[in-house]
Structures are given as C-alpha cells and as structure tokens.
C-alpha angles and dihedrals in degrees: 000000000000118000110182121192121217129208133172106229101172147004134200142164113249104239100196102039119127090235131018111292139169125206122208117197108222123198113204117194126190106189100173092078095245115139111237113219096190142330124213103205123198105186124196112201119202131182111231094210095164092062095056125096113233127210117233091255090052093048089054091056093044093052092078092058104030108020127232119344090254088068096049092100088062101033106036112072131162111284121218108234105177149316120243128188123209135174117218116203125225118297143157123220103347142357139171127220136178116241109205116211118192113219124205140168093256089117090069091051094046093047092055094062118084 
C-alpha cells in the first residue's frame, strides 16, 4: 500500500497570470519503494487565523468581528479558503508539483454579510 507524504516547500505569487494567483510548490515523497502511476489531489486550503499573532492595530479592527483577544479561542476558528484539484503524473520516490491557487476579492464580499 502506497503512503505518500506531502510537504509545501515553496510559495510565490504568479506575476503573469490573468487574475491574481498563488503557486505552492508541493514535494510528494513515496518512501515505500512503490511506483506511483498518478495521484488525483483534491486540496482543501484553510486559514489558521487563531494561530497568527496580530499587531495592536489589527486587534483593534478584529474586535468588531471577534471580540477581545481573550475571546479568540472561542471566536476565531479556521476559515475555509478554497478547494483546488491537481493531477500528479507518474513518479518513483519523490516529485515536486506546482499547485495553483486562484485568488479573488470574495473575502470582501463575504465579510460584508452578517
């Protein structure tokens, strides 16, 4: 049974994309020696907002939505950003692929609804 391990080894903004886009460089390692014919990835990307440190000016803005910092454990939860699909071609041992993540201004629209 194949058990690949995944690691993000880089990130960059795509400079010449038609719309804003990030690329994450994924390293996929299969250490059991099994040749992988293909992988159909469906990646769910979440923002771990509760793990981030916030500057005083940012905390002031967040207070309206999430309350005082003492309440962050109850009010700040991971936020689903997007789902991205990617096909990975055949490999043995290890490979790296770019995962392209489209970025939009949907956050501004979503934040305006109660």
